[in-house]
N, C-alpha and C positions, 0 to 999 in steps of 0.2 A: 432670483438670479442676478448675478453681477457681470460686469463686462470689463475686459482688458482690450484697449485699442492700439493697434499698430497702424500708424498713419503715414502713407506715402513712402513705403519701403521701395527703394530703387533697385530694380532687377533688370537683367538683360537676358531676354528669351527670344527664341526664334518663333515668330508669330506673323500670320498674314495669309491671305488667300492666294495671291500669286506666288509662284515658286521663287521669283527674284526677291520678293519682299522678305520671305522666310530664309533666304540665303545667309543673311548676317543677323546676329542677334540685335534686337532693338531695345531701347530704354522703355521700360514700363514703370508705373507706380502702383503698388499694391496697398490697399487699406483693408485691414481685417478688424472685425469686432468679434472678439471671442467671449462667448457666454459660458459660465460655469458657476458652481456654488463655492463661494470663497469664504464661507463661514469658518471652516477649520483653519484655513490660512490666517484669517484675522485673529483667531484664538492662539495658534501655535507659533506664528511668525516663521513657518518652515516652507521652503520653496517646494517641497514634495507635496504640499497641500494646496498648491495653486497651479496655474498654467505657466510654465517656464517660457516666457515670451522671447527670451534670448535664444532658446533652442528652436522656437517657431521660426524666428527670423533667419537663423543659420540654415534651417531646412529649406526655407523659401529661396534663399540666395543660391542654393545648389539645385533647386527643383528643375530648372530648365536644362541642365546638363544632359546632352545627348538626346534631347526631345525637341519636338516642334509641334505647333498647333496652327490650324488655319484660322480658327475663330477664337476671339477673347471670351466668348460664352463658354466654350469647351474648356478653355484654360481655367476660367473661374470655377467651373464645376469640378475639374480635377483637383484644384488646390483645396476646395471645400472637402471633398471626399478624403483627401490625404490628411488634412489637419484633423478631421473628426476621427479618423482611424488611428492616428499616432499620438494624439494628445488628449488630455482630460478636458474635453470641451463638449458641451451638450448641444450647442448650436453656434453658428457663426455666419457673419455677413462678410463677403468678399467683394471688393471693388477693384476692377482692373482699369487703369487709365493708360490709353495709348495715344501717341502723338504723331498721327499720320496725316491728318488733314491740315494743311498750312493755314487755312482760314479760321480754324477752330483752336481754341486753347488745348483741348483734348477731346477724345471720344472715350466713353467708359461704359462698362457693364457692371451691374451689381447683382449678386445672387445670394440667397440665404439657404444654408444647409442645416439640417438637424439630424441628430442621432435617432434612429428608429428603435423604440423600446421593444 
């Protein structure tokens, strides 16, 4: 397996346990490691034989529209399920960084999702 990384994609989603925190979208950074077999892409040089990371990023930029989450754990799980179902990915790791605690650089959660054969 090979991997494509999308590192610190800036998105704005409604997330947080208190209602007032979810009232406005907040800045999050998403990092994804997308695993797939890139053998055909290396041979053909065709985008159809790989994971279109531009399409993945566009999907994630719009992913939060009309939605909200209390927990970043649920958000990471939802992202993983969506990317697995919509793109040619066999497994992925999602990290969500949230900037809510002033004394910390960020709080993050990482989750690994795999297609079930």
